[in-house]
N, C-alpha and C positions, 0 to 999 in steps of 0.2 A: 748738332753735337758731333764732334770729331770721333771717329772710330780709330782703333789701333790695329794695324796690319803687320803681319810678318811676311816679308818677301824673301824667297829663296832664289837666288840668282845664279845661273850657270853660264859661264863664259868659256867658249871654246874657239880654237883657231878655225878659220875658214878651211874647207877641204883642200883648196888650192894652195894653201900656205904650208911650207915645210915645217916639220915639228922636230927639231934636233933633240929636244929633251925627251920626247916620246920615243925617238929612235934609240937614244941611249938607254932608256928604261927597258925597251924591248930587247936590246942586246944583253943587258944585265940578266933579264929573265931567261934568255936562251942559255947563258952561261950557268945559270942555276938549274938547268935541265928542263925548263918549260919551253920546249921546242914547238909546241902547238900554238903559240901566240902569233897571230897573223899581223897585228898592228896595235900600236899604243899611241894614243893622242892625249896630251896633257892639257888641262884646263884649270879654271878657278871656280871656287864655290864661295859665294858671299851671302851673308844674311843681313838684312836691313829691317829694322822695326821703325815704322813711321805712323804718324797720326795724320788722318786725312778726313775730309768731309764726306767723301763717297768712294766707292770702289773704283769708279771711272777716273776720278781725280788721282787716286793712288797709282793706278796703272799709268796714267799720263806722266806723273812725277817720276816713276821708276824708269819709264822709257827715256826721259830726259837725263836722269842720273847715269844710266848705262851709256847713252850716246855721248855724254859730255865728259865722263870721268871713269866709270867702272869698266868699260870695254873700249877697245880701239876699233871702231866700226870699219876701218880700212882692212884689217886683217882678222878680226874676231866677230863671231856671232854670239848672241846672248839670248837667253830665254829666262823667264821667271815664273814662279808659282807664288800666288798671293793668297793668304788666308787671314780672315779676321780673327783677332785675338779677343777673347772674352775675359774680362777681369771680374773676379767675384768681389763684391763689396761686403765687408763684414760690418753689419749694422750694430753689432754688440747689444746685449740685452742685460 
């Protein structure tokens, strides 16, 4: 029986890749008076709900999704958190 999982995926630029968007945000923060901000890096947050036969299969599928579409493995790192969703079934009486 397939289980439903919620994946929370975080995609960030590799440390060696320049982040012009993060630099622009940091500059904006400095202009607003937040001079104590040392660095800003911008990333992506993605949620995926999927049905899978097992936790291991869900992890494998998510790795494939991230490698092939959700992240650019040349310049980005990703990690995900996976939790099983429980649905309550109303049997009605």
